[in-house]
Backbone as JSON, one array per atom type, in Angstrom:
{
  "sequence": "MEHIHIVLDLDATLVHSIGQDSTSIEVLKTDPQYSFLSDRSKIINVVDILDNSKKGKGIVTSFVVILRPYLKEFLNFLLDNVGKITIYSAGQKRYVRSIESQIFDVNNEIYNKKLVNVLTFADCEPLDNYLVKDLEKKGFPMETTLIIDDNKSTFSKNPDNAIYISAYTPNLSKEQVMYDDKTLLNIMDWMKENLPGCKDVRLLKKDNACKKIQN",
  "N": [[-29.67, -34.01, -28.69], [-27.8, -33.2, -30.5], [-28.43, -31.93, -32.76], [-28.81, -29.27, -32.33], [-28.09, -25.85, -32.07], [-26.35, -23.74, -30.29], [-26.29, -20.34, -29.32], [-24.25, -18.1, -27.52], [-24.27, -15.3, -25.67], [-22.12, -13.18, -23.78], [-21.31, -11.05, -21.77], [-22.96, -10.13, -18.8], [-24.63, -12.25, -19.09], [-23.22, -14.75, -19.05], [-20.93, -13.98, -17.86], [-19.51, -11.37, -15.61], [-17.95, -8.34, -16.22], [-15.56, -6.11, -14.55], [-14.04, -3.15, -15.06], [-10.77, -2.29, -13.96], [-8.04, -0.41, -12.48], [-4.45, -0.8, -12.64], [-3.56, -0.83, -10.03], [-5.62, -1.41, -8.38], [-6.1, -3.91, -9.29], [-3.91, -5.28, -8.44], [-4.42, -5.23, -5.7], [-6.73, -6.74, -5.36], [-5.69, -9.2, -6.12], [-3.96, -9.81, -4.09], [-4.83, -8.99, -1.42], [-5.94, -10.6, 1.41], [-8.72, -10.24, 2.03], [-10.07, -10.46, -0.23], [-9.9, -12.98, -1.09], [-11.97, -14.73, -1.63], [-12.63, -14.42, -4.31], [-10.79, -15.89, -5.94], [-11.76, -18.39, -6.87], [-14.02, -17.63, -8.25], [-13.71, -15.78, -10.27], [-11.87, -14.3, -13.04], [-8.94, -12.77, -14.01], [-8.39, -10.44, -16.67], [-6.2, -8.94, -19.21], [-6.32, -6.69, -21.6], [-4.99, -5.9, -24.66], [-4.89, -2.8, -26.45], [-7.78, -2.63, -26.76], [-10.04, -1.58, -28.41], [-11.41, -2.23, -31.6], [-10.52, -0.69, -33.56], [-8.17, 0.08, -32.8], [-4.87, 1.57, -33.23], [-2.24, -0.57, -34.31], [0.42, -1.44, -31.95], [0.24, 0.52, -30.08], [-0.21, -0.42, -27.7], [-1.9, -0.09, -25.25], [-3.15, -0.99, -22.36], [-6.17, -2.56, -20.95], [-7.59, -3.49, -18.04], [-9.58, -6.15, -16.48], [-11.75, -7.44, -14.05], [-13.22, -10.41, -14.21], [-16.03, -11.7, -13.32], [-17.46, -14.97, -12.77], [-20.47, -16.45, -13.76], [-22.31, -18.36, -11.46], [-22.01, -21.91, -11.67], [-21.1, -21.98, -14.26], [-18.98, -23.41, -15.51], [-19.93, -26.04, -15.31], [-22.28, -25.73, -17.02], [-21.3, -24.98, -19.38], [-19.6, -27.34, -19.87], [-21.73, -29.07, -20.02], [-22.96, -28.35, -22.55], [-21.02, -28.84, -24.3], [-20.72, -31.55, -24.24], [-23.29, -32.25, -25.3], [-24.74, -30.64, -27.11], [-24.78, -29.94, -30.66], [-23.56, -27.65, -32.04], [-21.75, -24.65, -31.39], [-21.77, -21.12, -30.91], [-20.33, -18.0, -30.16], [-21.72, -15.03, -29.29], [-21.35, -11.8, -28.97], [-21.61, -8.2, -27.99], [-19.37, -7.09, -27.55], [-16.02, -5.71, -28.02], [-13.75, -7.28, -30.29], [-11.06, -8.23, -29.47], [-11.42, -8.13, -26.56], [-13.48, -9.89, -26.33], [-12.34, -12.22, -27.39], [-10.52, -12.54, -25.18], [-12.13, -13.15, -23.06], [-13.24, -15.56, -23.97], [-11.0, -17.39, -24.14], [-10.7, -17.6, -21.25], [-12.85, -18.91, -20.25], [-13.36, -21.05, -21.68], [-11.74, -24.15, -22.9], [-9.49, -23.48, -25.12], [-8.09, -24.91, -26.6], [-8.96, -27.43, -26.65], [-9.99, -30.39, -28.43], [-12.89, -31.09, -28.82], [-14.14, -28.77, -28.24], [-13.21, -26.98, -30.37], [-14.08, -28.42, -32.5], [-16.91, -28.06, -32.2], [-17.36, -25.3, -32.15], [-18.72, -22.84, -33.81], [-18.44, -20.14, -34.57], [-16.99, -16.97, -33.6], [-18.7, -14.19, -32.91], [-18.68, -10.68, -32.81], [-18.8, -7.12, -31.83], [-18.69, -5.87, -34.26], [-20.18, -7.51, -35.73], [-22.71, -7.07, -34.98], [-25.85, -5.29, -35.63], [-26.77, -1.93, -35.79], [-29.47, -0.4, -34.41], [-31.66, 2.04, -33.92], [-31.08, 2.98, -30.68], [-29.56, 0.83, -29.82], [-27.94, -2.43, -30.09], [-28.44, -5.13, -32.6], [-28.56, -8.55, -32.81], [-28.96, -10.18, -35.31], [-30.06, -13.26, -36.12], [-31.04, -14.71, -38.24], [-30.34, -13.24, -40.54], [-27.43, -13.66, -40.25], [-27.25, -16.15, -40.92], [-28.03, -18.43, -39.5], [-29.55, -21.67, -38.96], [-32.86, -21.51, -38.36], [-34.68, -23.17, -37.22], [-33.26, -24.8, -35.39], [-31.71, -23.22, -33.83], [-30.79, -21.59, -30.82], [-30.58, -18.79, -28.95], [-28.95, -17.61, -26.01], [-29.4, -14.82, -24.05], [-29.08, -11.66, -22.12], [-30.32, -9.39, -22.79], [-33.1, -8.22, -24.25], [-33.55, -6.44, -26.55], [-31.46, -7.12, -28.08], [-32.09, -9.47, -29.33], [-34.29, -8.91, -30.74], [-35.15, -9.41, -33.48], [-35.43, -12.02, -33.62], [-37.1, -13.21, -31.57], [-38.42, -15.68, -30.96], [-36.45, -17.48, -30.99], [-35.09, -17.18, -28.73], [-33.65, -17.42, -25.45], [-34.37, -15.64, -22.58], [-32.28, -14.48, -20.25], [-31.86, -13.54, -16.85], [-30.13, -10.61, -16.02], [-26.55, -10.72, -14.99], [-24.98, -9.12, -12.72], [-23.08, -8.74, -10.43], [-21.49, -6.85, -7.84], [-18.24, -6.38, -6.41], [-18.51, -7.47, -3.77], [-18.33, -9.88, -1.35], [-20.7, -11.01, -0.55], [-22.36, -10.76, -2.99], [-20.74, -11.92, -4.94], [-20.63, -14.53, -4.12], [-23.16, -15.51, -4.09], [-25.42, -17.88, -4.71], [-26.4, -18.28, -7.49], [-28.71, -20.04, -9.4], [-29.4, -20.12, -11.96], [-28.12, -20.9, -14.46], [-28.14, -23.65, -13.99], [-30.69, -24.23, -14.01], [-31.4, -23.82, -16.72], [-30.06, -25.78, -17.89], [-31.62, -27.84, -16.98], [-34.02, -27.45, -18.2], [-33.25, -27.65, -20.92], [-32.6, -30.26, -21.09], [-35.08, -31.46, -20.88], [-36.69, -30.29, -22.87], [-35.2, -30.21, -25.32], [-34.22, -32.65, -26.77], [-35.08, -34.34, -29.6], [-36.59, -32.07, -30.49], [-37.94, -30.45, -33.16], [-38.19, -27.95, -33.89], [-37.16, -25.21, -32.49], [-38.45, -22.73, -31.98], [-41.1, -23.12, -31.46], [-41.21, -23.77, -28.75], [-42.04, -23.32, -25.43], [-40.47, -20.88, -23.72], [-40.21, -19.13, -21.5], [-40.06, -20.11, -18.97], [-37.71, -21.05, -18.88], [-35.4, -20.48, -17.41], [-36.15, -21.0, -14.7], [-36.57, -23.09, -11.83], [-37.47, -26.3, -12.66], [-40.52, -27.74, -11.71], [-41.18, -30.75, -10.26]],
  "CA": [[-29.54, -32.59, -28.86], [-26.81, -32.93, -31.37], [-28.84, -31.01, -33.85], [-29.16, -27.96, -31.63], [-26.92, -24.79, -32.27], [-26.46, -22.81, -29.06], [-25.64, -19.02, -29.35], [-24.1, -17.57, -26.35], [-23.85, -13.94, -25.14], [-21.17, -13.16, -22.68], [-21.4, -9.93, -20.54], [-24.21, -10.01, -18.04], [-25.25, -13.59, -19.31], [-22.34, -15.79, -18.47], [-19.92, -13.44, -16.97], [-19.73, -9.85, -15.46], [-16.58, -7.69, -16.06], [-15.59, -4.79, -14.06], [-12.83, -2.66, -15.37], [-9.85, -1.91, -12.82], [-6.61, 0.04, -12.88], [-3.36, -1.88, -12.19], [-3.3, -0.76, -8.51], [-6.66, -2.28, -7.74], [-5.98, -5.41, -9.74], [-2.95, -6.02, -7.47], [-5.07, -5.4, -4.33], [-7.58, -7.9, -5.57], [-5.05, -10.49, -6.07], [-2.98, -10.08, -2.91], [-5.49, -8.78, -0.24], [-6.83, -11.66, 1.96], [-10.16, -10.17, 2.2], [-10.71, -10.77, -1.57], [-9.56, -14.37, -1.58], [-13.12, -15.54, -2.17], [-12.54, -14.12, -5.79], [-10.03, -16.77, -6.81], [-12.65, -19.37, -7.51], [-15.3, -17.07, -8.94], [-13.15, -14.71, -11.08], [-10.76, -14.32, -13.71], [-8.42, -11.4, -14.47], [-7.78, -10.34, -18.02], [-5.59, -7.61, -19.49], [-6.72, -6.71, -23.15], [-4.24, -4.79, -25.25], [-5.5, -2.12, -27.56], [-9.13, -3.25, -26.78], [-10.85, -1.17, -29.45], [-11.12, -2.98, -32.8], [-9.98, 0.12, -34.52], [-6.76, 0.63, -32.39], [-3.74, 1.45, -34.11], [-1.39, -1.54, -33.76], [1.66, -0.97, -31.5], [0.03, 1.54, -29.11], [-0.05, -1.21, -26.36], [-2.65, 0.42, -24.3], [-3.73, -2.13, -21.67], [-7.18, -2.37, -20.17], [-7.71, -4.69, -17.23], [-10.94, -6.37, -16.0], [-12.02, -8.63, -13.18], [-14.28, -11.1, -14.79], [-16.69, -12.65, -12.36], [-17.99, -16.05, -13.58], [-21.69, -16.84, -13.13], [-22.23, -19.59, -10.68], [-22.19, -23.2, -12.49], [-20.72, -21.62, -15.64], [-18.23, -24.54, -15.94], [-20.87, -27.2, -15.41], [-23.08, -25.45, -18.03], [-20.45, -25.09, -20.69], [-19.18, -28.64, -20.1], [-23.05, -29.82, -20.65], [-23.18, -27.78, -23.85], [-19.91, -29.48, -25.19], [-21.21, -32.99, -24.2], [-24.72, -32.68, -25.77], [-25.36, -29.96, -28.34], [-23.91, -30.04, -31.9], [-22.76, -26.49, -32.47], [-21.92, -23.48, -30.4], [-21.33, -19.88, -31.26], [-20.29, -16.9, -29.14], [-22.04, -13.66, -30.05], [-21.29, -10.7, -27.98], [-21.53, -6.97, -28.57], [-18.12, -6.5, -27.05], [-15.0, -5.65, -28.97], [-13.16, -8.53, -30.59], [-10.02, -8.59, -28.43], [-12.08, -8.45, -25.15], [-14.37, -11.2, -26.39], [-11.49, -13.49, -27.43], [-9.94, -12.82, -24.07], [-13.08, -13.94, -22.33], [-13.39, -16.92, -24.57], [-9.83, -17.99, -23.61], [-10.74, -17.89, -19.84], [-14.04, -19.72, -19.79], [-13.39, -22.3, -22.47], [-10.31, -24.54, -23.2], [-9.5, -23.13, -26.65], [-7.2, -25.97, -27.26], [-9.82, -28.78, -26.66], [-10.56, -30.79, -29.59], [-14.14, -31.07, -28.84], [-14.51, -27.28, -28.35], [-12.83, -26.51, -31.66], [-14.99, -29.12, -33.45], [-18.34, -27.6, -32.09], [-17.45, -23.98, -32.2], [-18.83, -22.4, -35.33], [-17.94, -18.88, -34.93], [-17.15, -15.87, -32.46], [-19.14, -12.74, -33.52], [-18.48, -9.51, -31.83], [-19.4, -5.88, -31.99], [-18.81, -5.54, -35.66], [-21.32, -8.45, -36.24], [-24.05, -6.61, -34.52], [-26.67, -4.4, -36.53], [-27.21, -0.86, -35.08], [-30.81, -0.11, -34.59], [-32.0, 3.08, -33.01], [-29.89, 3.3, -29.71], [-29.1, -0.58, -29.29], [-27.35, -3.31, -31.31], [-29.2, -6.27, -32.79], [-27.98, -9.74, -33.29], [-29.82, -10.93, -36.4], [-29.51, -14.67, -36.5], [-31.54, -15.08, -39.56], [-29.32, -12.59, -41.46], [-26.26, -14.34, -40.15], [-27.36, -17.58, -41.81], [-28.19, -19.57, -38.63], [-30.69, -22.32, -39.09], [-33.84, -21.05, -37.28], [-35.43, -24.35, -36.55], [-32.44, -25.51, -34.46], [-30.89, -22.32, -33.11], [-31.14, -20.89, -29.42], [-29.45, -17.77, -28.32], [-29.15, -17.03, -24.56], [-28.94, -13.34, -23.79], [-29.91, -10.86, -21.12], [-30.84, -8.19, -23.37], [-34.18, -8.46, -25.09], [-33.24, -5.63, -27.56], [-30.41, -7.71, -29.11], [-32.76, -10.67, -30.13], [-35.71, -8.4, -31.03], [-35.4, -9.66, -34.59], [-35.64, -13.37, -33.51], [-37.55, -13.5, -30.33], [-38.73, -17.14, -30.77], [-35.2, -18.33, -30.95], [-34.2, -16.65, -27.63], [-33.82, -17.72, -23.97], [-34.04, -14.54, -21.91], [-31.71, -14.64, -19.03], [-31.68, -12.27, -16.09], [-28.69, -9.96, -16.08], [-25.79, -11.2, -13.88], [-24.03, -8.0, -12.55], [-22.6, -8.49, -9.09], [-20.26, -5.99, -7.57], [-17.25, -7.15, -5.82], [-18.62, -7.7, -2.41], [-18.47, -11.23, -1.02], [-22.15, -11.45, -0.68], [-22.91, -10.75, -4.28], [-19.98, -12.76, -5.87], [-20.77, -15.84, -3.61], [-24.67, -15.84, -4.17], [-25.66, -19.15, -5.4], [-27.43, -18.25, -8.53], [-28.85, -21.4, -10.08], [-29.96, -19.86, -13.24], [-27.76, -21.87, -15.44], [-28.37, -25.06, -13.77], [-32.17, -24.35, -14.52], [-31.52, -23.82, -18.02], [-29.56, -27.06, -18.34], [-32.6, -28.84, -16.86], [-34.94, -27.2, -19.22], [-32.82, -28.22, -22.2], [-32.66, -31.75, -21.11], [-36.49, -31.71, -20.94], [-37.22, -29.88, -24.16], [-34.61, -30.18, -26.75], [-34.09, -33.93, -27.3], [-36.19, -34.67, -30.56], [-37.28, -31.16, -31.01], [-37.59, -30.07, -34.52], [-38.3, -26.36, -34.13], [-37.13, -24.59, -31.18], [-39.2, -21.57, -32.0], [-42.4, -23.4, -30.9], [-41.12, -24.21, -27.43], [-42.17, -22.47, -24.31], [-39.28, -20.54, -22.94], [-40.44, -18.19, -20.43], [-39.74, -20.89, -17.7], [-36.31, -21.95, -19.1], [-34.5, -20.12, -16.27], [-36.73, -21.22, -13.43], [-36.45, -24.46, -11.44], [-38.5, -27.2, -13.05], [-41.26, -28.42, -10.63], [-41.72, -32.22, -10.63]],
  "C": [[-28.49, -32.11, -29.85], [-27.02, -31.99, -32.53], [-28.97, -29.59, -33.53], [-27.87, -27.04, -31.74], [-27.26, -23.68, -31.09], [-25.72, -21.56, -29.38], [-25.34, -18.48, -27.99], [-23.54, -16.07, -26.31], [-22.85, -14.03, -23.98], [-21.51, -12.19, -21.51], [-22.95, -10.01, -20.12], [-24.98, -11.44, -18.23], [-24.31, -14.67, -18.78], [-21.18, -15.21, -17.56], [-20.26, -11.9, -16.7], [-18.41, -9.32, -15.33], [-16.61, -6.44, -15.48], [-14.12, -4.48, -14.18], [-12.15, -2.05, -14.11], [-8.62, -1.37, -13.26], [-5.64, -0.95, -12.24], [-3.35, -1.94, -10.75], [-4.45, -1.58, -7.91], [-6.5, -3.65, -8.12], [-4.93, -6.05, -8.71], [-3.45, -6.18, -6.18], [-5.95, -6.5, -4.34], [-6.95, -9.12, -5.51], [-4.27, -10.83, -4.83], [-3.75, -9.82, -1.44], [-6.31, -9.94, 0.28], [-8.32, -11.52, 1.88], [-10.86, -10.32, 0.77], [-10.38, -12.17, -2.08], [-10.69, -15.17, -2.06], [-13.21, -15.34, -3.74], [-11.82, -15.21, -6.54], [-10.75, -17.8, -7.42], [-13.76, -18.91, -8.36], [-14.93, -16.14, -9.98], [-12.13, -15.16, -11.8], [-10.08, -12.93, -14.06], [-7.75, -11.33, -15.85], [-7.16, -9.01, -18.42], [-5.74, -7.56, -21.08], [-5.78, -5.51, -23.64], [-4.95, -4.2, -26.43], [-6.99, -2.69, -27.76], [-10.02, -2.75, -27.94], [-10.47, -1.78, -30.78], [-10.35, -2.02, -33.82], [-8.66, 0.79, -34.03], [-5.79, 0.45, -33.12], [-2.74, 0.26, -33.45], [0.01, -0.91, -33.21], [1.41, 0.0, -30.45], [0.33, 0.92, -27.84], [-0.64, -0.66, -25.15], [-3.46, -0.8, -23.55], [-4.86, -1.9, -20.77], [-7.52, -3.68, -19.34], [-9.12, -4.82, -16.68], [-10.79, -7.64, -14.99], [-13.21, -9.08, -13.79], [-14.84, -12.02, -13.81], [-17.5, -13.68, -13.11], [-19.44, -16.35, -12.91], [-21.62, -18.13, -12.48], [-22.69, -20.81, -11.69], [-21.82, -22.92, -13.89], [-19.95, -23.0, -16.03], [-19.07, -25.7, -16.11], [-21.72, -26.84, -16.69], [-22.35, -25.49, -19.38], [-19.96, -26.57, -21.05], [-20.53, -29.56, -20.59], [-23.36, -29.48, -22.23], [-22.23, -28.68, -24.75], [-20.23, -31.09, -25.37], [-22.54, -33.25, -24.99], [-25.09, -31.82, -27.02], [-24.36, -30.1, -29.54], [-23.08, -28.77, -32.36], [-22.95, -25.34, -31.41], [-21.31, -22.3, -31.13], [-21.32, -18.81, -30.12], [-20.71, -15.63, -29.79], [-22.26, -12.66, -29.01], [-21.08, -9.32, -28.64], [-20.2, -6.28, -28.18], [-16.99, -6.39, -28.2], [-14.19, -7.01, -29.09], [-12.1, -9.05, -29.5], [-10.55, -8.87, -26.99], [-12.72, -9.71, -25.24], [-13.32, -12.37, -26.54], [-10.8, -13.65, -25.98], [-10.84, -13.49, -22.98], [-13.2, -15.36, -22.64], [-12.35, -17.77, -23.94], [-9.88, -18.37, -22.01], [-11.78, -18.92, -19.52], [-14.02, -21.14, -20.6], [-11.89, -22.63, -22.63], [-10.18, -24.51, -24.61], [-8.85, -24.21, -27.29], [-8.02, -27.43, -27.41], [-10.42, -29.07, -27.86], [-12.16, -30.75, -29.77], [-14.83, -29.71, -29.14], [-14.22, -26.83, -29.77], [-13.69, -27.13, -32.7], [-16.42, -28.54, -33.49], [-18.49, -26.14, -32.2], [-17.58, -23.65, -33.56], [-18.11, -21.02, -35.63], [-17.79, -18.09, -33.53], [-17.37, -14.56, -33.23], [-19.13, -11.8, -32.35], [-19.21, -8.24, -32.28], [-19.61, -5.63, -33.51], [-19.84, -6.46, -36.37], [-22.71, -8.06, -35.96], [-24.64, -5.47, -35.49], [-27.18, -3.27, -35.52], [-28.72, -0.62, -35.39], [-31.28, 0.84, -33.64], [-30.78, 3.35, -32.01], [-29.43, 1.94, -29.13], [-28.55, -1.36, -30.58], [-28.19, -4.64, -31.32], [-28.5, -7.36, -33.28], [-28.93, -10.56, -34.1], [-29.52, -12.29, -36.87], [-29.92, -15.05, -37.84], [-30.42, -14.54, -40.65], [-27.93, -13.22, -41.45], [-26.25, -15.79, -40.79], [-27.61, -18.62, -40.71], [-29.53, -20.3, -39.08], [-31.8, -22.04, -37.95], [-34.54, -22.02, -36.5], [-34.63, -24.74, -35.35], [-31.52, -24.51, -33.55], [-31.41, -21.65, -31.86], [-30.22, -19.92, -29.16], [-30.01, -17.38, -26.74], [-28.53, -15.77, -24.31], [-29.74, -12.59, -22.65], [-30.43, -9.7, -21.69], [-31.84, -8.44, -24.46], [-34.06, -7.62, -26.46], [-32.51, -6.36, -28.73], [-31.07, -8.85, -29.85], [-34.19, -10.11, -30.7], [-36.14, -9.07, -32.47], [-35.88, -11.33, -34.66], [-36.03, -13.9, -32.19], [-37.91, -15.12, -29.96], [-37.5, -18.0, -30.76], [-34.37, -17.99, -29.51], [-34.58, -17.26, -26.24], [-33.54, -16.5, -23.37], [-33.56, -14.72, -20.57], [-31.58, -13.39, -18.14], [-30.14, -11.88, -16.01], [-27.89, -10.51, -14.81], [-24.84, -10.07, -13.83], [-23.67, -7.84, -11.09], [-21.48, -7.45, -9.03], [-19.28, -6.85, -6.96], [-17.28, -7.5, -4.34], [-18.77, -9.34, -2.28], [-19.83, -11.89, -1.25], [-22.69, -11.77, -2.11], [-22.18, -11.87, -5.19], [-20.32, -14.13, -5.44], [-22.25, -16.26, -3.68], [-24.79, -17.05, -4.98], [-26.67, -19.02, -6.36], [-27.42, -19.57, -9.38], [-29.4, -21.27, -11.53], [-29.43, -20.79, -14.35], [-27.83, -23.36, -15.43], [-29.77, -25.28, -14.3], [-32.31, -24.51, -16.03], [-31.06, -25.13, -18.58], [-30.91, -28.02, -18.14], [-33.68, -28.6, -17.85], [-34.51, -27.76, -20.68], [-32.99, -29.84, -22.07], [-34.27, -32.16, -21.34], [-37.13, -31.49, -22.25], [-36.51, -30.06, -25.39], [-34.42, -31.48, -27.37], [-35.36, -34.18, -28.24], [-36.97, -33.36, -30.85], [-36.92, -30.7, -32.31], [-37.71, -28.66, -34.89], [-38.36, -25.86, -32.85], [-38.06, -23.24, -30.94], [-40.66, -21.88, -31.42], [-42.42, -23.83, -29.28], [-41.45, -23.05, -26.48], [-41.02, -22.08, -23.41], [-39.23, -19.63, -21.74], [-40.09, -18.69, -18.96], [-38.45, -21.46, -17.74], [-35.36, -21.71, -17.83], [-35.09, -20.31, -14.82], [-36.5, -22.8, -13.26], [-37.71, -25.26, -12.07], [-39.2, -27.85, -11.91], [-41.55, -29.84, -11.15], [-43.09, -32.38, -10.16]]
}
């Protein structure tokens, strides 16, 4: 799989972010009834979140970032097996970078070797009422690039390069946060079965990529 380039969306694909004020953040961090969040979430504080924010305003926006189950295993699998990784989110740059630093070890040598780019809102193309991630226009090798995204509109220019993943948008209830969503494990299994030796990912059947492979 060393020839494969994986492009990762963030929101509703790998994580789900819920904006919170400082009081709510403190409650979530200290109230025992939310202790289950400690292993399944991160808290980020983004200063001047908008890309066009004037430097020095210092406006802080806080989020609880819920991690999709098996995210760590999935990302480690990618680092161990694929050749290149790009993060491609429609989020604002400072927000995306904050998420990146929470889900990846950004100081890891292997990660820095395999990370090609971090693309954000400014790298998306407006089309009607949605944003498009045009892989071909961005220079990705189409034969070996796969994007994983929960929004079909974003990869409408390159549908044969996409694994469509169901949106991950739990609320802060224990039932939803702790639900054993195995989607990322299923994608790992699909990759193990389909990507070694694959010369053109566009020819692969992908509608079952998120489902458990039946032996």
